[in-house]
DOLUM-615970 format. One record per atom (N, C-alpha, C, CB): x negated, y, z. Coordinates in pm, whole numbers, plus 50000, padded with zeros to 5 digits. Atoms other than C-alpha are relative to their C-alpha. Glycine has a CB too. Layout:
XYZ
...
***
This chain:
500705009449926
235540611582282
499865013950186
498074994049877
499954994049893
235100623282689
498575010149978
500104989050126
501164992349994
232740653682740
498324999250067
500565008750047
501335004549968
229140654382768
499435009550064
499214996349896
500344990049915
226980677683001
499045001749920
499784998450145
501554995750062
224580702582822
498384995950044
499965014650019
501335002649943
221650694283046
499774982549926
500055001650204
500915012550088
221370656982893
500345000549870
500274984050043
500605001050147
221840670082543
498715012649996
501455003649867
501514991150008
219080698482593
498714995450026
499955010450089
501285013349932
217070670682810
499554995749881
500604984150099
500475007550118
217080647382509
499535006649899
500894992649949
500634992750120
216200672382244
498795006150052
500955011349933
500804995749960
213700690482439
498964984549955
500355006350147
501275011550022
211850653782471
500194992649858
500034986750133
500175001850111
212390649082134
499505008749896
500844996549979
500524989050142
211020678981977
501495006749929
499004988349842
498894993550104
214500690181810
501175009050090
500864985949908
499164992650010
217310710781891
501464997350057
499915002049886
498244998649994
221290714582001
500205010549955
500824999950133
499244985849998
223050742681872
501145000950067
500375004849873
498544999249962
225100758382085
500775015249943
500044998750177
499054992550065
228100780881943
500655009850103
501014990849934
499174990149949
229790814182106
501734996449950
499365015049940
498415003250018
233520806482119
501155012350018
500374988850116
499504991449962
235910834982113
501754996150030
499585009849906
498115001350070
239870822581950
499594984950027
500665006249775
499735014650002
241050785181930
499494998849853
501684994850034
500665009250085
239760787081582
498855000649964
500484998849907
501595003549909
235960791781699
499554986850029
499975005450149
500385008749943
236300764581885
500494985849884
500575001950151
499665010750057
238310742381632
499114999049909
501204999349959
501114997750098
235700756081344
498804988050084
499465020349992
501945006749941
232220744881575
500384989149987
499125001950177
499635015250008
234060707681645
500245000249873
501214993950086
499945005250147
234730704481233
498505003349997
501155008049874
501574995450110
231070716481120
499274990750107
499195022249984
500965011449979
229550696481365
500084981449998
499665003550124
499385010550008
231740666381314
499344998949854
501595000250030
499895002550188
230990673780915
497844997650019
500945023349849
501784999650061
226600672281017
500184987950046
498465010850066
500145015049950
227630641281240
498905000750112
499524988849872
500354998949891
226050658981544
500235005150097
499435001349998
499624994649886
226400666381926
500045015049990
499164995450103
500034985950007
227140703881977
500335003050160
501125006549881
499624992049846
227590726682320
500795012949919
498255006450122
499234993550007
230640749682297
499645013350127
501164991050001
500904989149826
229650784282517
501095007850005
498145013249986
499074992149976
232100808482645
499285014950057
500984992550097
500834987449894
230560841182745
500615006750101
499545012149928
499194988949861
231700865483030
500715008949915
498805011350121
498974987350099
232380892182707
501124994149959
499335006349847
499025003850104
234540866482553
501314998950090
499584985249915
499125000049888
236440864082909
500705009450030
499514998050095
499584991949959
236810898982946
501275003849885
498915008450036
499094999850084
238380899282573
501544997150026
499564992849921
498445007449958
241060874582730
500475003150095
500154986750021
499394991149923
241950898082951
499824994650161
501525001649946
500645006849880
239410881383222
500564986250059
500065009750111
499265016949926
241500846783220
498984993449925
502004992749954
500645011150072
239260818683170
500214987949970
499204998350033
499495013250009
241040786683162
500994999549900
500524995150123
499045003650165
243060791182844
498884997549926
501085014249908
500965000650105
240150794482637
499144987750040
499165013849984
501045014549955
238370765982845
500584988649994
499464999150147
498755012949972
241610742382871
499764996849830
502175006350067
499945001550136
241270746182456
498844993149942
500175012449942
501385001750062
237850739282445
499894984050057
498665012650061
500095014249965
238040707682649
500634992349914
500474996950123
499495009950082
240820693582497
499484996449829
501385004050006
500685005750110
239400698182137
498704994050043
499805009949894
501265009049961
235820685582283
500734983050034
499105008350168
499385010649987
237950654782393
500684990749920
500545002450058
499985005450137
238790645882059
499695001249891
500634998949971
501094997050101
236130653581858
499404984649971
498765011750065
500775010350069
234140626281692
498454998550037
500115002849856
501544992749994
230670640481786
499814999850170
499955019649920
500024992349868
229450645282176
500295016350020
498664997850048
500154990949998
230610677782264
500105007350173
500775002749895
500474999349840
229220696882614
501175019950004
497245000750028
499684983649988
230800734782752
499335005550094
501425004150029
500804995249881
228760759782880
500915010949975
498235002050005
499794982949984
229440794683036
499275008349965
500085005150111
500714991950009
227450821282919
499825013550033
499924998849930
500514983349920
225720855083016
501005005450114
500035014549871
498764995049913
227790852783322
498925007250116
501264985250071
500464996749892
226750881383553
500705001850139
499515009049967
498965004649897
229690880783759
500024983550095
501315000749906
500285009049914
229300860684056
501434992150013
499405006750131
498965006449990
232950854884092
500614988049865
500835011450029
499955009350104
233260841683742
499034989350001
499895006349884
500955010549994
230240819583807
500654992450078
498655002750044
499335006449872
232170802784130
501604989949873
500755018650161
499335008950100
235000789383848
499744992549918
500515003649946
500605003950090
232670772883614
500734981850014
498275004350022
499625016049965
233250734583797
501104993449977
499964997350122
498545000649992
236920736483800
500405000349870
500655010650079
499144996750133
237640745483437
499054990249851
499955022049973
500455009950097
235170717383264
498615004749964
500964998649872
501174999350067
232100731783197
498844993250084
499745014349967
501145012049945
229040714283282
498365006050030
499834986649860
501364988149985
226240744083272
500655014449987
498664998549857
499884988349994
225810780783318
499055009249960
500295001650096
501364990150024
223570809883175
500585009150097
499605007649829
499904988249889
222930834583469
499375009049983
499694997850120
500854991350037
222270865083382
499865012450112
500425004049865
499924991749865
221220885683661
498425015249973
499574984150174
501384990850065
217750905183400
500405011550029
499594999949832
499404984449985
219870941883465
499455005450113
501615001650016
500514991549837
218290943883828
498394994649976
500974991650201
501805001149947
214580947683958
499624987350011
499565006250154
500395015749972
212710913583972
500284993450100
498824997450002
499705010449846
212840904684323
501225000650029
499285004250148
498455003549978
216700910984320
500364993049879
501025013250020
499885009150089
216590895883961
499774985250056
499135003649898
500225011749962
215140863984142
500644994050084
499084999050027
498915001949878
217270862884490
501374996349911
500235016350109
498585004749989
220120865584295
500134985849901
501115013349946
500065017150085
219480834884004
499284991650093
499014998849833
500415007049881
217850817684312
501294996350080
499015008950086
498905003449968
221090818784449
501124996749959
500165004550041
499265005350107
222920810784139
499884988649990
499815004349891
500725014350006
220830778984099
500504989850073
498665000250042
499975009249913
221380765484411
501414997850047
499125003250098
498654999450001
225320775184434
500124986949846
500625019649979
499575004350105
225400757084069
499424986049991
499725008949895
500215010050025
223250725584149
500724991650145
498524999449958
499155009649880
225350717784477
501354994849902
500665011650170
498865003250022
228190715784229
499624994549855
501055011450024
500995006550078
225850694383996
500445010049862
500174981049988
500404992650070
225760721083751
498685003849939
500385006150040
500864995750088
223030728483469
499675012449976
500274996149908
499864984350020
222080763583480
498645001849902
499945010350168
501054992050097
219760784683231
499915013850029
500364999449849
499774984649961
218580822083305
498965000949869
499515007650187
500594993150135
216530845683065
498885010150071
501345009649894
501044995049908
213530859883138
498975013249818
498714979250102
500824998650117
212060888182866
498985009950095
500855006949843
501014988449951
209730922282986
500405000350162
500295017249912
499395001249933
211040918183356
500355017050072
499444988950062
500264986549973
210040953783476
500845000750144
500525011049870
499604996049846
211130971283797
498724996350149
501594989350027
501105000749915
207820960283977
498975009950029
499434991049966
500534986749956
206090993083975
501025012849952
498445001749930
498794981349994
209501017983971
500294999549869
499115020250038
499235001950156
210131011383571
501514992750022
498934988349883
499155005850036
213430997283481
500094986749906
500475008449968
500515012950103
213880963783389
500545004649867
500694982950040
499334999850198
214040957882972
500824989349948
498704998549874
499235012350003
216460935182881
499454993049907
501385001049978
500625010250028
215190907082716
499944995749849
500524991250077
499924994150145
216490914782338
499655016649946
501444997549968
499644986850055
215630949982364
498304998549900
500315015850151
500854999150083
212980962382090
498044994850089
500375017249940
501485006549928
209000943582187
500144997850100
498815006650011
500235008449842
210460929182481
499534984349978
501684999150098
500585016750034
208350892682505
500284999150126
498284994849943
500165011749892
208180864882788
498894999350033
500334986949968
501895009149976
204780861982966
500094991050063
498665006850082
499895012849964
204250829283015
499585001750158
499084989949904
500025003649872
202840833883356
500735002450095
499225002350036
499034992349930
205490856983478
501224987849966
500255017749934
499115010750012
207690829883334
500144982850087
499754998649868
500285014149904
206470798683528
500375006850168
497894993149983
499954992749818
206470820783842
501784997650019
499405024350017
498465001749938
210220825783812
500814989849947
500875012249981
499645011650011
210940792483675
500054992150180
498934993949882
499975007349945
209630778583963
500105005450118
499284993149973
499124990349934
210920802284210
501434999550038
499965009349934
498884992650016
214220807684119
500884980849959
499805016549848
499135012250061
215050765484015
500764999249909
500714995350065
498685005150133
217110771683700
498854982749959
500155018549778
499915009450080
216840742583470
499995001849839
501014994750042
500584998150077
216120760383142
500255016349961
500244989849919
499894980549945
214840795083063
500175002849848
498165011150096
500394990550059
215560815782775
498965012649935
500415000750032
501394989050006
212710834482639
500205009849873
498334990549972
500494989550125
211940863282414
498555006949925
500555010750038
500625003350099
210360858682140
500115010549854
500484986649987
500204990850135
211510886381895
501325000249952
498944994149880
498405002850111
215460872481795
500435013950106
501404978150015
499364988849920
217800901781937
501624994949977
499575017449933
498735003750050
221900895081969
500355010649943
500964995350088
498634993050056
224450906681755
499085008649872
501045012450144
500944997750119
221880910781434
501134995249873
498344989250013
498945004350084
224180910181157
498904999849835
501625013350013
500925010450074
220790904880869
499044989650067
499155007449920
500895012449943
218590873880936
498635008149935
500444980749927
500934989450052
215520896480927
499104995050133
500625018649980
500874998849851
214260885581274
498574989249983
501204993350157
501225009050047
210480875881253
499424995750171
498615011049881
500084998449885
209530854781571
498284996050059
501224991850052
501654997849960
205950853681776
499924982950030
499555013150171
500585014550013
205230817281714
498734996250070
499744997149861
501145001849899
201890820381928
500534998050136
499045012350002
499265003349845
204010829782231
500404991850022
500925005350049
499485012149980
205950803382193
499144988550055
500504996749888
500475014449973
203890779282185
499064998950137
499114994749866
500854998149864
201780794682500
500804993650143
499755017950023
498845001349947
205360793782667
500334985150014
500935007549924
499715013549998
205670754882566
498924995550067
500234993449872
500815011149952
202820745082698
499995007150166
498274997749902
499984992549877
203030767983017
501234994550111
500225016049956
498864998949942
206750761383138
500264984849996
501025010049932
499665014549962
208050723583248
501744999549982
499424996250178
498285001850055
212010732583147
499935001249848
501225013850063
499244999450107
213780732682824
499815017949996
501654992050020
499844986250059
213490767782615
500944999749914
498885005749937
499054996550067
216100786082484
500055010049904
500725001650067
500194983750061
216470811882221
501495003249945
498685001549850
498424990650024
219260834582212
500285008949875
500195011550121
499724992150105
220360859181907
499344993049881
499555014250022
500305008250152
219650832781641
500885001749877
500094984450019
499684998250129
221900849081413
499175005349905
500935006349997
500954991850069
219350868581290
498384997849980
500145011350061
501545004550054
216820845181246
499894990249866
499224991250127
499815010250180
216090830480865
499944984250056
498145002849846
500835013150010
215890793380800
498714993850035
499924998349907
501405004549983
212350789780819
499834999150168
498865011649922
500964990349858
211860812581137
500534986650114
500935023750064
499135008549935
214620785781312
499124986450026
501364997949910
500715010949991
213100757281190
498294996050074
500084998149874
501864996649945
209090767981317
500685002850148
498785018849907
499644995349836
210860776681644
500844985850068
501305016950002
499865008749996
212140742681679
498844989550037
500545000249914
500885005550033
209120727181583
498805001850161
499675006449846
500764993249873
207180751481848
500834995950131
499935017949988
499725001249875
209210738382140
501555002750064
499075008050051
499384999950055
212630754682101
501224987750044
499305001249900
499405012749965
215430730282243
501585005450022
499224992450143
498474997350054
218520749482253
500515014449904
500905000850141
499924984050066
219590776582010
501665005749990
499284999749814
498584994649975
222350802182077
500755004549888
499985011150087
499754992850162
224200813281743
501705002850067
499764985449805
498494999249997
227740839481827
499885006349839
500835011150144
499454991350068
227750865081570
499504993849853
499585015050046
500095005450137
226890843281259
501434995649984
498884987949977
499055003550027
230220830581305
500765007650007
500244992350040
498974987349988
232150864081369
499765001249853
499615015350111
500574992450117
230600876181043
500594989549858
498015001150020
499605013350099
231550838380850
501895006650032
499354977250088
499014993050009
235170848180989
500445013149924
500095001150093
499304986550030
235630884080936
499824999649833
499195015050086
500165001350200
233890881880532
501364992849985
498344987149910
498985009750097
236660851380474
501235011050020
500414980350071
498754999750011
239540867680596
499965017649945
500844994650152
500024989350048
238600903980477
499994997549818
498815007250072
500095005450210
237850885980068
501364992350027
498204984849912
498365000650047
241490868880137
501135007649995
500544992750052
498994988550020
243390898180234
499785014049893
500145005550144
500044993550162
241850916579910
500614995249878
498735000349952
499505008350157
243090889479690
501425001550017
499564980949976
498595005749986
246480888079863
500485010350074
500224985650069
499944985649910
247380925879992
501454996250027
499685017749914
499175007749930
250580909580046
500674993250115
499874996549975
500205016149911
249740881980308
500545008050104
498224990650036
499885003249861
251280883580652
499854991350069
500725001150032
499885011849927
251290851080762
498534998950037
500654987349920
501254999449970
248300851180972
499184981850008
500065009450147
500545010650012
247900810680957
499535003849848
500924987450034
500405003550170
246930816680558
498655006850041
501095008649836
501594997549988
243870837580677
499254995250078
499645010850019
501205009949862
242820820080999
499754987149929
500914994450193
500555013250026
242580789680790
498915001549937
500784991249930
501394996750090
240090802680558
499015004350059
500085009649900
500844994049850
238530817680831
499274988450065
501175006550132
500195012349910
238340789681044
499054989949887
501754992350055
500875011450118
237130766680698
498175009150050
500785003649738
500994995449956
234450793680674
499204995650148
500385011649992
500595004449909
233320791581005
498604985050038
501114999550046
500285011050016
233120754781007
498624996849901
501204995149963
500835003150067
230900756980705
498765006750067
500345002849871
501114993549907
228350782980915
499284986950047
500675009950140
500525010349856
228340752781196
498904988849933
501644989050086
500215010650029
227530727180983
498505005449924
501254992749926
501114989550050
224690749980772
499034999650105
500525015849978
500874995649893
223110757981107
499174989150070
500825006750100
500645016249956
222830722681261
499324995949914
500934988050022
500345007150081
221800710680967
498125008149946
501434999449888
501364991849992
218890737480931
499414997750141
500245016949974
500525004549820
217730728781326
498964987349978
501664992750125
501075014650033
216950694481157
499134999749925
500504988949950
501505002850092
214690702780919
498845004150014
499975003649885
501304997149967
211230699380950
499675012549953
499124990749955
500414989050009
209550733080929
499334997749813
498915003350145
500685002850082
207480740180596
499444999250028
499845002649932
501584998949953
203850733780565
499395012650003
499104992449912
***
């Protein structure tokens, strides 16, 4: 079916107090696995390509983007395409012509005023191209000379009042909030600050996004969705599924040289992970 937009999926999820799953993809096998997993769950999904993934692909956005668009157009469920954690303005401006409907612009490395100015400029450009834009805010820092604190640094949290001011001044369409998750976690031990999430949800009038969700246990994810998270980003969980499946296959078949053999089991493992995460997000939290 035709590509849908990230904005319509997330806006609908926020209105329904549900969440759309957004999976970071690196290879064609990632793309195929996310689509297959979403089809198994019979649920819409977002394919995300990060700036780091573009760097891995030798700085070329279009090969993976074109593959993602082709897979989305043949999917049995709605699929959107999102460019994730963009710091390069040059890469940002490739978004509209590559099939993306949205971008997450990341200027959190800058002092607050520069962060805000860069994000405002990115939002203005994105909206001129009919693109939906997401930003991220932890403890911004830089206001009294201290360096910015990454939103996923230990202890980083998004302050509701600061977040409201940032969203209003920047004009972004969604905000990723720091409530206890961390990028690249390989254990599911993150504990989320649900009281803070409640305050953020009541303070902000844009959809909220959770990054670093691979390290968040199922029950915590379900509570986060019930508490107001409308988009859940997942990356490391797919890489763990892929790598684990390849390791197991090669351990059992040390003579193997045909990459199609181990990439098949890797793709299947990632698809199962996608289906499981999507179903978790649709499961009401335990009382």
